[in-house]
BAPAGU-51495 format. One record per residue (C-alpha): residue number from 1; chain; x, y, z. Coordinates in pm, 1 decimal, padded with zeros to 6 digits. Example, Ala and Ser with C-alpha at 12.3 -4.5 7.8 and 13.67 -1.06 7.14 Angstrom:
BAPAGU-51495
<atom 1; A; <01230.0; -00450.0; 00780.0>>
<atom 2; A; <01367.0; -00106.0; 00714.0>>
end
This chain:
BAPAGU-51495
<atom 1; A; <00000.0; 00000.0; 00000.0>>
<atom 2; A; <00132.2; 00341.1; -00087.8>>
<atom 3; A; <00075.1; 00656.8; 00106.2>>
<atom 4; A; <00086.7; 01016.7; -00010.9>>
<atom 5; A; <00110.2; 01284.2; 00251.9>>
<atom 6; A; <00091.1; 01656.6; 00188.9>>
<atom 7; A; <00222.0; 01873.6; 00472.5>>
<atom 8; A; <00267.4; 02193.0; 00271.4>>
<atom 9; A; <00089.5; 02484.0; 00438.3>>
<atom 10; A; <00043.6; 02656.3; 00102.6>>
<atom 11; A; <-00212.1; 02407.4; -00034.3>>
<atom 12; A; <-00577.8; 02358.6; 00059.3>>
<atom 13; A; <-00508.5; 01985.8; 00123.2>>
<atom 14; A; <-00250.8; 02054.6; 00394.2>>
<atom 15; A; <-00235.4; 01777.2; 00652.5>>
<atom 16; A; <-00449.0; 01523.5; 00465.5>>
<atom 17; A; <-00321.2; 01169.7; 00405.7>>
<atom 18; A; <-00444.2; 00941.0; 00127.9>>
<atom 19; A; <-00365.9; 00569.5; 00170.9>>
<atom 20; A; <-00393.1; 00396.8; -00166.1>>
<atom 21; A; <-00372.9; 00043.2; -00290.9>>
<atom 22; A; <-00266.5; -00080.9; -00632.1>>
<atom 23; A; <-00545.9; -00174.5; -00871.4>>
<atom 24; A; <-00666.0; -00533.2; -00830.9>>
<atom 25; A; <-00763.1; -00769.9; -01111.3>>
<atom 26; A; <-01096.6; -00818.2; -00933.5>>
<atom 27; A; <-01336.4; -00561.1; -01077.8>>
<atom 28; A; <-01586.6; -00583.0; -00790.1>>
<atom 29; A; <-01555.6; -00297.9; -00542.4>>
<atom 30; A; <-01758.9; -00284.4; -00221.8>>
<atom 31; A; <-01830.3; 00073.7; -00121.8>>
<atom 32; A; <-01886.4; 00098.9; 00251.6>>
<atom 33; A; <-01926.6; 00474.3; 00272.4>>
<atom 34; A; <-01932.6; 00761.0; 00028.7>>
<atom 35; A; <-01864.1; 01129.4; 00031.5>>
<atom 36; A; <-02129.1; 01233.9; -00220.6>>
<atom 37; A; <-02422.5; 01013.3; -00123.4>>
<atom 38; A; <-02582.8; 00841.9; 00172.7>>
<atom 39; A; <-02489.9; 00479.8; 00217.8>>
<atom 40; A; <-02760.6; 00221.5; 00170.0>>
<atom 41; A; <-02855.0; -00048.4; 00419.8>>
<atom 42; A; <-02651.1; -00366.5; 00373.1>>
<atom 43; A; <-02715.3; -00709.2; 00520.8>>
<atom 44; A; <-02354.6; -00835.1; 00503.3>>
<atom 45; A; <-02164.5; -00815.2; 00832.5>>
<atom 46; A; <-01871.9; -00635.2; 00667.1>>
<atom 47; A; <-02071.2; -00314.1; 00615.7>>
<atom 48; A; <-02188.5; -00248.7; 00973.4>>
<atom 49; A; <-01846.4; -00364.3; 01099.3>>
<atom 50; A; <-01677.4; -00105.4; 00877.4>>
<atom 51; A; <-01917.3; 00168.5; 00994.8>>
<atom 52; A; <-01848.1; 00073.1; 01358.1>>
<atom 53; A; <-01471.6; 00080.7; 01303.1>>
<atom 54; A; <-01482.9; 00423.8; 01137.3>>
<atom 55; A; <-01701.6; 00558.6; 01420.1>>
<atom 56; A; <-01472.6; 00405.7; 01684.8>>
<atom 57; A; <-01164.5; 00570.0; 01530.7>>
<atom 58; A; <-01338.2; 00908.5; 01512.1>>
<atom 59; A; <-01446.9; 00895.1; 01877.3>>
<atom 60; A; <-01129.9; 00737.2; 02020.7>>
<atom 61; A; <-00909.1; 01001.8; 01854.8>>
<atom 62; A; <-01134.5; 01282.0; 01980.4>>
<atom 63; A; <-01230.5; 01368.5; 01620.3>>
<atom 64; A; <-00867.2; 01399.0; 01504.8>>
<atom 65; A; <-00886.2; 01107.6; 01255.3>>
<atom 66; A; <-01181.7; 01040.5; 01024.2>>
<atom 67; A; <-01219.9; 00766.5; 00764.6>>
<atom 68; A; <-01429.3; 00861.5; 00460.4>>
<atom 69; A; <-01514.3; 00700.6; 00127.6>>
<atom 70; A; <-01423.7; 00349.9; 00247.8>>
<atom 71; A; <-01397.7; 00091.4; -00030.8>>
<atom 72; A; <-01254.7; -00255.9; -00070.7>>
<atom 73; A; <-01231.0; -00559.9; -00293.3>>
<atom 74; A; <-01337.9; -00901.7; -00165.0>>
<atom 75; A; <-01064.5; -01157.8; -00099.3>>
<atom 76; A; <-01066.8; -01519.2; 00014.4>>
<atom 77; A; <-00865.4; -01584.3; 00328.9>>
<atom 78; A; <-00740.6; -01932.7; 00407.7>>
<atom 79; A; <-00560.3; -02076.6; 00706.3>>
<atom 80; A; <-00201.2; -02191.7; 00656.1>>
<atom 81; A; <-00195.1; -02535.1; 00494.4>>
<atom 82; A; <-00550.8; -02518.4; 00353.5>>
<atom 83; A; <-00615.5; -02558.5; -00017.8>>
end
């Protein structure tokens, strides 16, 4: 994962950090939150878990860190030795 940080005081983006990931071959993207629209209700556990995590970070950092526009691509996790 790459990270771009802009600390220049002369730009409007000063102090923002954008963590980015390389493009995956999987074209499916799950959008957990958005900046331009309200999120819809999802039944999968990953969506409310992501909302809870983002809210926890906001509150536990006393509103110093906020996650927005959360997205991800599904992956299959296996235990070591499984096929």
